[in-house]
N, C-alpha and C positions, 0 to 999 in steps of 0.2 A: 139173769148170771147165767155165763156160761157153763154147759156141759160138765161135770166132772172140776167144776171149781170147788176148792176147801173151804169150810168155815173157816174166817182167819180170824187171827187172836183179839180176845174180847175188848183189851183196851191196851191202848199205847199211853207209855210216861214217861213223858222229860222231867227226871230226877232233880235237873239245876235249876229249873222255873216252879217246880212240886206242880205239875199243871199236869191233870189224869183224862185222857178221853174215850167215854166208853162206846166205840165203835159198832158194837152190835145192834145197837135199837135204829143208827139210821143206814145200815145197809140197804139195798138198794135206791135209797134218795141223797145220793153224793151226787156232786156237775162236776165238772171237769176243774173249775174256777176251785169249788172244797178241795179238792184234790193235790191241787196243784198247788193251793196256800200249804196243806197238809203237809206235804212231801217237801215243802221250803222251809218249814220246823224242823227238820230231824232229820240224822245221817242213817237211819234204817231204811233196806229197802222197802218198798211200798207199792203196789201193782192195783189198779184200776180196772173194771168189768163193768160195765152199765150199772152206774151207781154203787156199786160195791166195791169197798177197798178189802185188800188184803197184806198182812203185816208178815213177809216173808221172816224164816231163821237167818239168824248170826250165820253168814261164812263161816269153816273151818278153816284152822290154817292150812291144810292140804287142800283146800278148796282155793285156797288166796294164792298158795305155793305154783299150783296148773294156771290161774288164771294170771298171775303175775309171769312165769315164760311164757304162755303165749303170747299176751299182751307183748312182750319184746320181739318177739320171733315177728306178729305181724306190723309191729313198727318198723321194723328197719325196712320191712319189705316195702310196707304202703307209700312210707315218706317218701322213696326215692319214684315215685309215681306220682308224688304231689297231693299226697289223700294223707287221710289220718284214721286213728285209732284210739278210743276211749275206753275205760271201763267200769264197771257200776260203783256210785249209782250214777245212770243218767236214765232219764226219760225217751222213750221211745213213742210215741204216735202211732201207732197201727191200725188203728181205726176210727171212727167217731167212737169217742164213749170208754176207748179201751188203750191202756199204758202197758207197756212194760219194759222192766227193766234188766236185759241181758249180760250178761258178765263181761261181754266183749263188745262192742257195735264201731264197725268200720264204713269209714266211705272212702272212695277211689280218687277224690276231690274236694279236697279242704274248704272250696270254695261254693262247693253243690248247697245249694236252697234250704234243703233239707237241714242243711246243717246251725239248727237253731240255737241261738241262747238257753234259752228256758226249757224247750225241749225237742230233741228231733223228730222230724216227720218223713220218717222212713230211714232206713240204711243199705249198702250194699252185700253187705257180712252182717250177720250175730254169730253170737256163741254162747253155749249154756255148758257148764258145767253142773251133770245130774247130779240132785240130793238123793242120796240112800232114802229117806222118809220120804221122797215124792217121785217117783218117777217117771211118772205118768204127766208132770205137770210140762218138764220139759220134750217128752219122749212123745206126747200126741198132742198134749192144749197148745202149748206153744209152738208147735211144728206148724197146726193148722193157721195160729194167728198172724206166724211171721209168712205163711204162704199167703194169705190173706194180704197179707199189706205188702205182695210182690215183692220180697226181699230175695236176691238173685241167691245168697249163698247161705245156708244154715248149719255150722259146725255143732253136733252133739260130744262133749266129753263128757263118757263114762269112768268113773275112776275106778268102778266096782268090778266090770265088766272087762276095762282096762281096752277101752275100744275108742276109737277115733271113729264117730260118722257125718261124712259131709253130704248136704244135702243139696242140689240145684233146681230151681224153678223150673218148670216144663208145663207150656198151657194151663198155667193155674196153679198147679200142686207139686211137689217136692216129688223128685227122684231121686235114686242114691248115686253118686259119683263115685263114692266109694265107702266101703267099711273096713276102717283099718286096725290090726289088733299088734299087740305085739312083734319085735321083731321087722313090720313095714314100716313105710315111711308115709303119713297124710300126704295126699294133693288137693290143690284146690284147682276148682274147675274155673273161677272169679280171676285168682291170681294165679297163673299159668307157670311163673317161677316160681311160685313158694313153694317148700317142701318143711316137713316137720317129722321128727323122730316119734312114733308112738311113744316107743322104752321114755326118751327125755321129758316127753309131755305127764305120763304117771310117775316117775319116778325123780319129778322138780320136789325142791326141799326148799 
């Protein structure tokens, strides 16, 4: 289990089927195939690390408002280049035995072979909106995961601090392209013509 990984929710319930699965005794024993079957049967966000599954909290309305705003902004930009962008839930395999559910995931070429139907085999850009109850997950754990997966750019949107941190990969690790605050315009190293107002992102409704 990855360092810093928190104990997941103990049970996952599908009320419409009356099915209840106790996850805890199986932690460390799940296979990729079992994880994929599990996530095929629910719209909950579930991530997978070295045999353990973690059920993520349901996003808040504010989280979804920011996600929608950024999705539409990225979509307008990347479609002109022949690329595509999706929002969670969409599984991304970042390493053998490790899957993440980025809030946004982007490829510059819609025909990129990483664009698989069941899950993606990487991305050119991912974005996460920081949850106030687990800041480390997006700022430390996933930063390491996405760097290991060689994803060229990682956006960390922190609504509590009202910042957008844009990281770019260099020699296998992320370095800051920029930390953008209210009153500033966030830019991308990957999408050279893409800009977005930090105020507009933070004020999304």
